[in-house]
C-alpha positions in Angstrom: 133.7 121.9 147.9 132.6 119.6 145.2 135.0 116.9 144.3 136.8 117.4 141.0 136.2 114.6 138.6 139.1 113.5 136.5 138.4 112.9 132.9 138.8 109.4 131.7 141.7 108.8 129.4 141.0 108.3 125.8 141.6 104.8 124.5 141.5 103.2 121.1 143.4 103.9 117.9 143.8 100.6 116.1 144.4 98.2 118.9 141.2 96.2 118.1 142.7 92.8 117.5 139.3 91.0 117.5 138.3 92.7 114.2 141.6 91.9 112.6 141.3 88.3 113.7 137.8 88.1 112.3 138.9 89.5 108.9 141.9 87.2 108.7 139.7 84.1 109.4 137.0 85.4 106.9 139.6 85.8 104.2 141.1 82.3 105.0 137.6 80.8 104.9 136.8 82.5 101.5 140.1 81.1 100.1 139.2 77.6 101.3 135.6 77.8 99.9 136.9 79.0 96.5 139.5 76.1 96.5 136.7 73.6 97.2 134.5 75.1 94.5 137.3 74.9 92.0 138.0 71.3 92.9 134.3 70.4 92.5 134.1 72.1 89.1 137.2 70.3 87.9 135.8 67.0 89.3 132.5 67.6 87.4 134.4 68.5 84.2 136.5 65.3 84.4 133.4 63.1 84.5 131.9 64.6 81.4 129.3 67.0 82.9 130.7 69.7 80.7 132.7 72.8 81.3 131.9 75.5 83.8 130.2 77.5 81.1 127.9 74.6 80.1 127.1 73.9 83.8 126.3 77.6 84.3 124.1 77.7 81.2 122.2 74.6 82.4 121.7 76.1 85.8 120.5 79.4 84.4 118.2 77.6 82.0 116.6 75.6 84.8 116.3 78.7 87.0 114.5 80.7 84.2 112.2 77.8 83.2 111.1 76.5 86.7 112.0 78.9 89.5 111.6 82.3 87.9 107.8 82.1 87.0 107.0 81.0 90.6 109.3 83.7 92.0 107.5 86.4 89.9 104.1 85.1 91.2 105.2 85.2 94.8 106.8 88.7 94.3 103.5 90.0 92.9 101.5 88.6 95.8 104.0 90.1 98.3 103.8 93.5 96.5 100.0 93.5 96.6 99.9 92.6 100.3 102.5 95.3 101.0 100.3 97.9 99.3 97.3 96.8 101.2 99.3 97.0 104.4 100.4 100.5 103.6 96.9 101.6 103.0 95.6 99.9 106.2 98.4 101.4 108.3 97.8 104.9 106.8 94.2 104.8 107.8 95.1 103.7 111.3 97.7 106.4 111.7 95.2 109.0 110.4 92.7 107.9 113.0 95.3 108.2 115.7 96.3 111.6 114.5 92.7 112.8 114.6 92.3 111.6 118.2 95.6 113.1 119.3 94.7 116.4 117.7 91.5 116.5 119.8 93.6 116.0 123.0 96.7 118.0 122.3 95.4 120.7 120.0 92.0 121.8 121.2 90.2 124.5 119.3 90.6 128.0 120.7 87.4 129.5 122.1 
C-alpha cells in the first residue's frame, strides 16, 4: 500500500514579529525625522530667513522658474521616445505574429 501522507499543520495568524518590528522602527524613524525638520525650520526662522511659509514660497518660486521648464522639456522628450518605442515594438510583434501564424495555423487545403 502507498504510504499515507500526513497534512502539514497550518501555521500563521499574527505571529509575524519581523513586520511589527519594522513598522515600529519606521514610525520611530519618521518621528525622529520630523523632529529634526522642525528644529531646522526653527533654526532658520531664528536667523532671519523668514517663516516656514516664506521659505516654502521661495522654494516653490525657484522650482517653477528654474526646474519646471527643464522638467517639462525632458518629459516631452521621454513621451515622444515612448511613443516611438510603442510603434516600433508593435511592428516587431506584428511580424512575429505573422511568422507564428504560418507555423501554427497553416491554411487548410
